[in-house]
C-alpha positions in Angstrom: 108.5 122.4 122.0 106.9 122.2 118.6 106.7 119.0 116.7 105.1 118.5 113.3 105.0 116.1 110.4 103.7 116.8 106.9 99.9 116.9 107.2 99.8 117.4 111.0 100.9 120.8 112.2 100.9 119.9 115.9 101.9 116.4 117.2 101.2 117.4 120.8 103.7 116.2 123.3 106.4 114.0 121.8 107.7 111.8 124.6 110.5 110.1 122.6 112.3 109.9 119.3 114.3 106.8 118.6 116.5 106.2 115.6 117.6 102.8 114.2 119.9 102.2 111.2 120.2 98.6 110.0 123.0 97.4 107.6 120.7 94.8 106.1 123.5 92.4 105.6 122.8 89.1 103.9 124.3 86.4 106.1 125.1 82.8 105.1 126.1 80.6 108.0 128.4 77.7 107.0 127.1 74.3 108.0 129.2 72.5 110.6 131.3 75.7 111.2 131.4 78.4 113.9 130.0 81.9 113.4 133.5 83.3 112.4 133.2 81.2 109.2 129.9 82.8 108.1 129.8 84.6 104.7 128.3 88.1 104.8 127.4 90.3 101.8 126.2 93.9 101.7 123.6 93.4 99.0 120.7 95.4 100.1 122.2 98.6 101.6 121.2 100.2 104.9 117.9 101.4 106.0 117.1 104.0 108.7 113.9 104.3 110.7 112.8 107.0 113.1 110.1 106.1 115.7 108.2 108.9 117.3 106.1 108.3 120.4 103.8 111.0 121.9 100.5 112.1 123.4 98.0 114.5 122.0 95.4 116.1 124.3 92.4 118.3 123.5 88.7 118.2 123.3 87.1 115.0 122.1 86.6 116.6 118.7 90.2 117.7 118.5 91.4 114.2 119.4 89.2 112.6 116.8 90.5 115.0 114.2 94.1 114.2 115.2 93.3 110.4 115.0 91.9 110.9 111.5 95.0 112.8 110.5 97.3 110.1 111.9 95.4 107.4 110.0 95.6 109.6 106.9 99.4 109.4 106.9 99.0 105.9 105.4 96.6 105.9 102.5 97.8 103.3 100.0 99.3 105.9 97.7 102.3 107.1 99.5 104.4 108.4 96.6 105.9 111.4 98.4 108.0 111.7 101.5 106.8 113.3 104.8 109.1 115.6 106.8 109.3 115.4 110.5 110.4 118.6 112.3 111.2 119.2 115.9 112.8 122.1 117.7 115.1 119.8 119.7 118.0 120.4 117.4 117.6 117.2 115.5 117.8 117.8 111.8 114.6 117.3 109.7 113.9 113.7 108.9 112.3 112.8 105.6 110.9 109.5 104.5 107.8 107.3 104.1 105.5 106.4 106.9 105.9 102.7 107.7 103.3 102.5 110.5 101.0 104.4 112.8 99.6 103.2 116.1 97.3 104.9 118.5 95.4 104.1 121.6 93.0 105.7 124.0 92.4 104.6 127.6 88.8 103.8 128.5 87.0 106.9 129.7 89.7 109.3 128.4 88.2 111.2 125.5 90.6 114.1 125.8 93.9 112.2 125.2 95.4 109.8 122.7 98.8 108.1 122.7 100.5 107.4 119.4 103.5 106.0 117.6 104.7 106.9 114.1 107.5 105.0 112.3 109.1 106.7 109.3 111.6 105.0 107.0 114.3 107.3 105.4 114.4 107.2 101.6 114.9 109.3 98.5 112.2 111.7 97.6 
């Protein structure tokens, strides 16, 4: 399988893709009332987030380059979307990178585990 994100041509082995869509409802519970009396407004609109978890393996130099590329996804000037592509049949997902996490086990210089979270938005 081939997985990529704008700026990184090969994400290695993607172990999971999870999608969350939140309505972002504004809730006002009523004092001294049960929950069926709460007032709910749809003021903020929904937001969707894709979370990608994977493992990249290679030489120590390749892993270090991959880590630098991951960290480069968040640079303080994110004014364009990234596109996430996989050949699993899932349509391309476009948005802004919310977070990047990576970790390496002690003594393992040839592998890094990572998580990327992307929030769907207009280009």
